[in-house]
Legacy VTK file of the C-alpha trace (Angstrom):
# vtk DataFile Version 3.0
C-alpha trace
ASCII
DATASET POLYDATA
POINTS 228 float
-8.292 190.298 212.612
-8.568 192.998 209.966
-8.432 191.916 206.486
-6.397 193.328 203.432
-7.478 197.063 202.033
-8.266 196.989 198.581
-9.005 200.249 196.184
-11.513 200.098 193.683
-11.627 202.230 190.573
-13.905 202.810 188.084
-15.957 205.542 186.412
-19.127 203.573 186.637
-19.811 204.645 190.556
-22.781 202.157 191.002
-20.818 199.521 189.993
-17.812 200.808 192.605
-20.440 200.735 195.210
-21.460 197.182 193.949
-18.032 195.743 194.506
-16.990 197.521 197.808
-20.102 196.268 199.209
-19.681 192.628 198.401
-15.619 193.215 199.336
-16.734 194.610 202.495
-19.490 191.777 203.186
-16.343 189.865 202.580
-14.226 191.057 205.676
-12.177 193.533 203.569
-11.748 197.173 204.165
-12.674 198.496 200.521
-12.446 202.904 199.164
-13.465 203.534 195.689
-12.491 206.263 193.100
-13.908 206.964 190.235
-10.412 208.784 187.860
-6.945 207.375 187.068
-5.592 210.493 188.335
-7.330 209.772 191.971
-6.004 206.010 191.846
-2.215 207.231 192.088
-2.797 209.401 194.469
-4.640 207.223 196.757
-2.469 204.263 195.818
0.399 205.957 197.071
-0.671 207.603 199.922
-2.848 204.532 201.687
-0.409 201.814 199.984
-3.426 199.438 199.395
-2.807 195.491 199.430
-4.535 195.105 195.953
-6.013 197.232 193.207
-9.011 196.732 191.552
-8.733 199.044 188.183
-10.822 199.398 185.181
-9.342 199.993 182.360
-11.711 202.307 180.124
-11.114 205.204 182.565
-11.373 209.076 181.409
-8.243 211.145 180.829
-5.318 208.800 182.465
-6.758 205.573 181.641
-6.357 202.221 183.667
-3.345 200.708 181.963
-1.577 203.979 182.377
-2.400 204.231 185.941
-1.082 200.442 186.229
2.263 201.903 184.788
3.011 204.113 187.245
2.111 202.655 189.929
4.374 199.538 188.766
7.193 202.312 187.905
6.976 203.520 191.820
9.171 202.226 193.923
6.279 202.841 197.069
3.569 200.705 195.340
5.328 198.646 192.572
4.568 195.570 194.461
0.580 196.115 194.798
-1.272 193.442 193.051
-3.453 194.764 190.435
-6.616 193.286 188.996
-7.715 194.861 185.668
-11.339 195.243 184.542
-12.345 196.017 181.120
-15.349 195.897 178.711
-13.418 194.574 176.118
-12.720 191.062 176.400
-10.013 191.131 173.145
-6.966 189.186 174.010
-5.012 192.368 172.810
-6.176 194.357 175.734
-5.300 191.152 178.060
-2.037 191.114 176.740
-1.277 194.745 176.982
-2.619 194.419 180.771
0.089 191.827 181.346
2.542 193.635 180.114
1.798 196.496 182.257
2.252 194.136 185.053
-1.163 193.383 186.041
-2.168 190.378 188.115
-5.234 189.431 186.914
-7.850 190.129 184.183
-11.647 190.278 184.017
-14.111 191.324 181.332
-17.119 192.913 182.245
-19.880 192.138 182.726
-18.578 189.511 185.455
-19.997 188.545 188.489
-18.944 189.890 191.877
-18.303 186.286 193.336
-16.394 185.648 190.377
-14.143 188.780 191.313
-13.871 188.101 194.691
-12.641 184.106 193.891
-9.858 185.982 191.803
-9.006 188.828 194.054
-8.770 185.917 197.124
-6.322 183.923 194.805
-4.137 186.679 194.030
-3.450 187.510 197.849
-3.466 184.054 198.367
-0.488 183.768 195.745
1.215 187.704 197.471
1.432 185.792 200.830
2.832 183.046 199.621
5.405 184.427 197.863
5.900 186.744 201.211
6.294 183.328 203.214
8.547 181.326 200.857
12.010 180.556 201.821
14.045 183.935 200.879
17.590 182.230 200.625
18.887 184.366 197.335
19.183 181.943 194.275
22.634 182.003 192.213
23.182 180.551 188.874
26.254 182.209 187.361
26.144 185.909 187.629
22.489 186.235 188.185
21.369 186.615 192.048
17.811 186.423 193.315
16.090 186.840 196.416
12.810 185.914 196.968
12.098 187.769 200.115
13.395 191.476 198.775
12.109 190.907 195.248
15.295 191.529 193.950
17.448 190.496 190.983
21.020 191.543 190.118
23.500 190.347 187.475
26.751 190.752 188.400
25.906 193.527 190.705
23.697 195.282 188.799
20.053 195.176 190.165
17.688 194.451 187.373
14.282 196.136 188.012
11.817 193.566 186.953
7.765 193.310 187.278
6.221 191.633 189.735
5.358 188.777 187.229
8.739 188.740 184.981
10.560 188.513 188.943
8.326 185.286 189.304
8.858 184.001 185.887
12.878 184.596 186.726
12.709 182.730 189.964
11.102 179.428 189.150
13.449 179.271 185.732
16.291 179.331 187.931
15.223 176.987 190.179
16.048 174.371 187.841
18.528 175.575 185.325
18.390 173.275 181.923
14.974 172.086 182.762
12.577 173.000 179.614
8.864 173.914 181.446
6.294 174.252 178.994
4.015 177.728 178.830
0.921 175.379 181.143
3.488 174.780 183.661
4.923 178.384 183.459
1.087 180.040 183.941
0.614 177.617 186.724
3.567 178.257 188.858
3.631 181.813 187.953
0.331 183.135 188.078
-1.867 180.102 189.959
-3.693 176.998 188.403
-6.281 177.547 186.270
-5.049 181.512 185.583
-6.898 182.227 182.179
-4.424 183.661 180.269
-3.153 182.264 176.524
0.383 181.015 175.513
0.682 184.551 173.498
0.673 186.341 177.096
3.324 183.918 178.247
5.378 184.478 175.420
4.837 188.197 175.611
6.077 188.216 179.199
9.388 186.275 178.443
10.033 188.886 175.874
9.620 191.815 178.176
11.943 189.944 180.614
14.630 189.342 177.992
14.611 192.892 177.231
15.600 193.683 180.698
18.231 191.145 180.797
19.673 193.390 178.533
22.577 190.700 177.151
21.926 187.891 179.381
18.481 187.878 177.694
19.980 184.691 175.890
20.131 183.259 178.981
16.263 182.425 178.818
16.175 179.861 175.968
13.024 179.214 173.851
12.554 175.282 173.682
11.064 174.700 170.189
7.952 172.564 170.830
8.123 172.524 174.523
8.486 176.508 176.031
11.337 178.154 177.849
14.170 177.153 180.190
16.798 178.779 181.847
20.027 177.921 180.315
22.421 176.119 182.776
LINES 1 229
228 0 1 2 3 4 5 6 7 8 9 10 11 12 13 14 15 16 17 18 19 20 21 22 23 24 25 26 27 28 29 30 31 32 33 34 35 36 37 38 39 40 41 42 43 44 45 46 47 48 49 50 51 52 53 54 55 56 57 58 59 60 61 62 63 64 65 66 67 68 69 70 71 72 73 74 75 76 77 78 79 80 81 82 83 84 85 86 87 88 89 90 91 92 93 94 95 96 97 98 99 100 101 102 103 104 105 106 107 108 109 110 111 112 113 114 115 116 117 118 119 120 121 122 123 124 125 126 127 128 129 130 131 132 133 134 135 136 137 138 139 140 141 142 143 144 145 146 147 148 149 150 151 152 153 154 155 156 157 158 159 160 161 162 163 164 165 166 167 168 169 170 171 172 173 174 175 176 177 178 179 180 181 182 183 184 185 186 187 188 189 190 191 192 193 194 195 196 197 198 199 200 201 202 203 204 205 206 207 208 209 210 211 212 213 214 215 216 217 218 219 220 221 222 223 224 225 226 227
């Protein structure tokens, strides 16, 4: 049975070949490109199951590529694992804000990258396999299977991470969750993010919810809850 198709985007040709070699050994079907422009074209044409995306690309950088893919209805659901030569928190937070699903700083072990890719793909399959019955809380209607959110019948466009965050909180309205619990539920156990990145995701979600953003409440000293 053929495995998932992965697009590797990096301007270091040797690194692209190394990543492709290790992915192909694992049974994945890997392709590589060296520019952001080509990454956008290939993603829209081939619709890969996952994109490994370097942050520091010439001309169109990785953040812009991620933003374009996440704002295109054809590609918005494709998971993105970002790579960067920098290990700074600011880069990680920015990548998450753009909708990236994971983040790995260079230099890294190919085995670690493959483990991260497997984890992201498992979470994606798990989400697809989840009960697709709509969650209705007040004027909010969340359709897990269709990845749709409406408020009073009005659609709200969310990134994958924002959608998972809202879905998680609305499953138990009024229940307070810590940032660690949110990370485990939304990204998977032991996902290497900081409390700051959770706050950034919540801020982005509130902004997109507009006047209804107040339903995502901060619980001082604990974390967040959806007002029941």
